C-alpha positions in Angstrom: -63.3 -1.7 -22.1 -65.2 -4.0 -19.7 -65.1 -3.7 -16.0 -63.4 -7.2 -15.9 -60.3 -5.9 -17.6 -59.8 -3.0 -15.1 -57.2 -3.6 -12.4 -58.8 -4.2 -9.0 -57.6 -2.0 -6.2 -56.0 -3.6 -3.2 -58.3 -3.9 -0.3 -57.9 -1.1 2.3 -55.5 -2.0 5.1 -53.8 -4.8 3.1 -50.0 -5.0 3.7 -47.4 -5.5 1.0 -45.6 -8.8 1.2 -42.2 -8.4 2.8 -39.2 -9.4 0.6 -37.4 -12.7 1.6 -34.7 -12.6 4.2 -32.0 -13.3 1.6 -33.1 -10.3 -0.4 -33.0 -8.0 2.6 -29.5 -9.3 3.6 -28.2 -8.9 0.1 -29.4 -5.2 0.2 -27.2 -4.8 3.2 -24.2 -6.4 1.5 -24.6 -9.8 3.1 -24.9 -12.4 0.3 -23.2 -15.6 -0.9 -20.2 -13.6 -2.2 -19.7 -11.9 1.2 -19.4 -15.4 2.9 -16.2 -16.0 0.9 -14.4 -13.6 3.3 -15.5 -15.7 6.3 -12.5 -18.1 6.2 -10.1 -15.1 6.1 -12.0 -13.4 8.9 -11.7 -16.6 11.0 -8.0 -16.9 10.2 -7.4 -13.3 11.3 -9.5 -13.8 14.5 -7.6 -17.0 15.4 -4.1 -16.0 14.4 -4.1 -12.3 15.3 -7.0 -11.0 17.3 -7.1 -13.8 19.9 -3.3 -14.0 20.5 -3.1 -10.3 20.8 -6.0 -10.1 23.3 -4.6 -13.0 25.2 -1.1 -11.4 25.4 -2.5 -8.1 26.4 -4.5 -9.7 29.3 -1.5 -11.7 30.3 0.8 -8.7 30.4 -1.6 -7.1 32.9 -1.2 -10.1 35.3 2.4 -9.7 36.7 3.9 -12.1 39.2 3.9 -9.3 41.8 2.7 -5.8 42.1 -0.1 -3.8 40.4 -1.5 -4.5 37.0 1.0 -2.1 35.4 4.0 -3.6 37.2 5.5 -5.2 34.0 5.4 -2.0 32.0 6.8 0.0 35.0 9.7 -2.5 35.2 10.3 -2.3 31.4 10.5 1.5 31.3 12.5 1.8 34.5 15.2 -0.7 33.6 17.7 0.6 31.0 18.7 -3.0 30.1 15.1 -3.5 28.9 14.0 -0.2 27.4 17.3 0.4 25.6 16.3 -2.5 23.3 13.8 -0.2 21.6 16.6 2.1 20.5 18.9 -0.8 19.5 16.1 -2.2 17.3 15.3 1.1 15.7 18.9 1.7 14.9 18.8 -1.5 12.9 15.3 -1.5 11.4 15.1 2.1 10.2 18.4 2.4 8.2 17.9 -1.0 6.7 14.4 -0.1 5.5 15.5 3.2 4.1 18.5 1.6 2.3 16.3 -1.2 0.9 13.9 1.3 -0.6 16.7 3.5 -1.9 18.1 0.4 -3.8 14.7 -1.0 -4.8 13.4 2.1 -6.5 16.1 2.6 -9.2 16.5 -1.1 -9.8 12.7 -1.6 -10.2 12.6 1.4 -12.6 15.3 -0.2 -14.7 14.0 -3.8 -14.5 10.5 -2.8 -15.7 12.0 -1.8 -19.1 14.0 -5.0 -19.6 13.0 -7.8 -21.8 14.1 -10.6 -19.5 12.3 -9.1 -16.5 11.2 -12.4 -15.1 14.6 -14.0 -15.1 16.2 -11.0 -13.4 13.4 -10.8 -10.9 13.8 -14.4 -10.0 17.5 -13.9 -9.4 16.9 -10.8 -7.2 14.2 -12.5 -5.0 16.3 -15.7 -4.6 17.3 -14.8 -1.0 13.7 -15.2 0.1 13.9 -18.9 -0.6 17.0 -19.3 1.6 15.5 -18.2 4.9 17.0 -16.0 7.6 19.0 -18.7 9.4 20.6 -20.0 6.2 21.6 -16.4 5.1 23.1 -15.8 8.6 25.1 -19.0 8.4 26.3 -18.0 4.9 27.4 -14.6 6.1 29.3 -16.1 9.0 31.4 -17.9 6.4 31.6 -15.1 3.9 32.2 -12.1 6.3 34.0 -13.9 9.1 37.7 -13.4 9.9 38.6 -16.3 7.6 35.8 -15.7 5.1 36.2 -15.1 1.4 35.5 -11.3 1.7 38.3 -10.7 4.2 40.7 -13.0 2.5 40.2 -11.2 -0.8 40.8 -7.8 0.7 44.0 -9.1 2.4 45.2 -10.7 -0.8 44.6 -7.5 -2.7 46.6 -5.6 -0.1 43.7 -3.3 0.8 43.7 -4.2 4.5 46.5 -5.5 6.8 44.2 -7.7 8.8 40.6 -9.1 8.7 37.8 -6.7 9.4 35.3 -7.5 12.2 32.1 -7.8 10.2 30.3 -10.5 12.3 29.1 -10.7 15.9 28.4 -7.0 15.8 26.0 -4.4 14.3 27.2 -4.7 10.7 26.7 -8.5 10.5 23.1 -8.1 11.5 22.7 -5.1 9.2 24.0 -7.1 6.2 21.7 -10.0 7.0 18.6 -7.8 7.2 19.6 -6.0 4.0 19.9 -9.2 2.0 16.7 -10.8 3.3 14.7 -7.6 3.2 15.6 -6.3 -0.2 13.7 -8.9 -2.3 10.5 -8.1 -0.4 10.9 -4.4 -0.9 11.9 -4.9 -4.6 8.8 -6.9 -5.4 6.5 -4.4 -3.8 8.2 -1.5 -5.5 8.2 -3.3 -8.9 4.5 -3.8 -8.7 4.1 0.0 -8.1 6.3 1.2 -10.9 5.0 -1.2 -13.5 1.6 0.5 -13.1 2.9 3.7 -14.6 2.3 4.4 -18.2 5.6 5.1 -20.0 3.8 7.7 -22.1 3.7 10.0 -19.1 7.5 10.1 -18.9 7.7 10.6 -22.7 5.2 13.5 -22.5 7.3 15.1 -19.7 10.5 14.6 -21.7 8.8 16.2 -24.7 8.1 19.3 -22.6 11.8 19.5 -21.6 11.9 17.7 -18.3 15.2 16.0 -17.5 15.5 12.6 -15.9 15.5 13.9 -12.3 12.5 16.1 -13.0 10.6 13.3 -14.6 11.3 11.2 -11.5 10.4 13.8 -8.9 7.4 15.3 -10.7 5.9 12.4 -12.5 7.0 9.0 -11.1 7.5 9.7 -7.4 4.0 11.2 -6.8 2.5 8.1 -8.4 4.5 5.5 -6.5 4.6 7.4 -3.2 1.5 5.6 -1.8 3.0 2.2 -2.7 6.4 3.2 -1.3 4.7 4.1 2.0 3.1 0.7 2.2 6.4 -0.9 1.2 8.3 1.0 3.9 5.7 0.0 6.5 5.9 -3.7 5.7 9.7 -3.7 5.3 10.1 -1.9 8.6 7.8 -4.3 10.5 9.8 -7.2 9.0 13.1 -5.7 10.0 11.9 -4.6 13.5 11.0 -8.2 14.4 14.6 -9.4 13.8 15.7 -12.2 16.0 17.8 -15.0 14.4 20.2 -12.6 12.7 20.7 -10.6 15.9 21.6 -13.9 17.7 23.8 -15.5 15.1 25.5 -12.5 13.5 25.2 -9.9 16.3 26.1 -9.4 19.9 22.9 -10.5 21.8 24.2 -9.0 25.1 25.5 -5.8 23.5 24.8 -3.6 20.5 22.3 -5.9 18.9 20.3 -6.8 21.9 17.0 -6.1 20.2 13.6 -6.1 21.8 12.7 -9.5 20.5 15.7 -11.0 22.4 14.5 -9.3 25.6 11.1 -10.9 25.2 12.6 -14.3 24.5 14.9 -14.0 27.6 11.9 -13.0 29.8 9.9 -15.9 28.6 12.4 -18.8 28.3 15.2 -17.8 30.7 13.3 -16.0 33.5 10.1 -18.0 32.8 8.1 -14.8 33.3 5.5 -15.0 30.5 3.7 -12.0 31.8 6.7 -9.8 31.4 7.4 -11.3 28.0 3.9 -10.4 26.9 4.3 -6.9 28.1 7.5 -6.5 26.1 5.7 -7.9 23.1 2.9 -5.3 23.6 5.5 -2.5 23.7 7.1 -3.9 20.6 3.8 -3.8 18.8 3.0 -0.3 20.0 6.3 1.0 18.7 5.7 -0.5 15.3 2.1 0.7 15.2 3.2 4.3 16.1 5.8 4.5 13.4 3.5 2.9 10.8 0.6 5.3 11.7 3.0 8.3 11.6 4.3 7.3 8.1 0.8 6.7 6.7 -0.3 10.1 8.1 2.8 11.8 6.6 2.0 10.3 3.2 -1.2 12.3 3.0 0.9 15.5 3.2 2.6 14.7 0.0 0.0 13.0 -2.1 -3.8 12.6 -1.7 -4.7 11.2 -5.1 -5.6 7.6 -6.1 -3.3 4.8 -4.9 -3.3 3.0 -8.2 -1.0 3.8 -11.1 -2.0 5.2 -14.5 -1.3 2.3 -16.8 -3.8 1.5 -19.5 
């Protein structure tokens, strides 16, 4: 072998050429694919982060008093802070009932042949909108509505029941508009479970209740927790139903009505922002508590076992 064919050593003190900037950024996870999330990031920044920060700052600028005056007024006035309890008395039962209905229906629908048709029928209320559902319930559940007329005609009641302009009217509206949302999320969780797992449990002698509690429920529990959180937030922000079907000055004076009245009746946008911040804090506390409680029951993977 000649000396010309031997590799020449790099001169002493020579530096290795640095990789291009694009390569260094890609090594840190910043590449062309990462830029695809930029529009979503800007949307979150413009539609959530900025309004939240602006509302928080505005809530700390009361018309009179110290920076905490709006919050002190809210928690010292029963007419204001009682709206938290009124909203929870609507949102929590509706959310629990929606999940209690969505789970067995979703478990049944996943085994049907015409799943798409039935799913379309069940989610139809989403296309109607909250206001249209409320107007329909006024005609259906009102004193002269079909429901009361049918009960009177059958002789089950002597006079019409009061099902509107109270708690139950708002409850029915939230149940109808919230169920499709809870059903779709629950259906996506249960369809990820391999039916062979249930068959294996049945082979070992497990009955239907044992198969549900020992096999299905642990697998769908993470999805149910997320479904509960999203359904609760949707129900907690009730406004049109509470006005049209409830008693806005009584039992269904929810926290969103208090914020609306502060902003557009008292023209106190600072107080309205403070009420909105309290509303968000209550939702966040319940969602955080539920997600923490979920870890006490199941700490495995969130996904199902299909495939």
